[in-house]
N, C-alpha and C positions, 0 to 999 in steps of 0.2 A: 920290615916296614915301608911305605912308601906314600907319597903324597898324591890326592888325587882331588878334580874338583866337580862336585855333585852338579849332573848334568837335569838332572830328572828323578820322578819316581817310578816303580814299577808294579804292577799289580798280575795278578794270576788267579782263574777262578778253580785251576785244579792244579795241588802243589802239595810237595812230599808233607807230611803229617808233620814232621818238626819244623816247617816254614810258618805254619798255623799263629797267626797273631804277631807273626815280625814285621818289621818294617823293609820292604826292598828300595834301592837307591840304583840309579843308574849312576857310575862314575867314570870320569875320564882320568886315567891315569897320568901322572905329569914325569917328564925328565927332570934335571937339576935345573935347567935352564930355564923352566915354566911351560915348555911346550908339552903337545899331546905324546903319550906314549902306548901307540898301539889303540886297538878297540876300547870301547867303553866296557866297564864289567858290571855286573850286579853285586850289590854290596848289603850287609846285613846294618841297619842302624839302630841303636838303641839310647842313642845318644841326643836326637832331634836336627839333625842337620838339616840344611834347606837346600834348594837350587842357588848354585853360584859360591855356597860354603867351600871352604879348603878343608880337605879331612886329612888325618894320618889313618892310613890303613895298614892291616895284617892280613897274613893270609895262613897264619898259623892254623891249622887245622885243630890242633887241641883247643886250643883257647876258644874255638866255636863251638866244639864238642860240649866242653862242660857248660857253654849259654843254652846250646838248642836239645843236646843230648847225642851219644854215640854213635846215631847211625843217621846223624845228619849228612847232606851228600854237600852242604854249602862249604864255601873256601874262604871268602875275602868277609872280613867285617871291620866297621868304624872304630878305630881304638882312641882318638881322640879329635877336638876340634882345636888346632892351634889358636893361639892369639894374635893375629896378623894385625897390623897397624900401617895403616899408608905413611 
């Protein structure tokens, strides 16, 4: 699991069949200090995260295969939306 910040959404006119109807987000992974960790990634989201939200992510392929099917090439998905209070 890793934390990330949603920086936008992604759309595609041509995609793998298992991606049909799925919501894709662009997420910047974060270090433990809260800074950026590498390049932004594409993430599947069924929880309704929005731009600016902090999200808990998983790159467990098996979990995503259970959601999208065994042939999906997807890797990252939103696992949760932490309750962060200022």
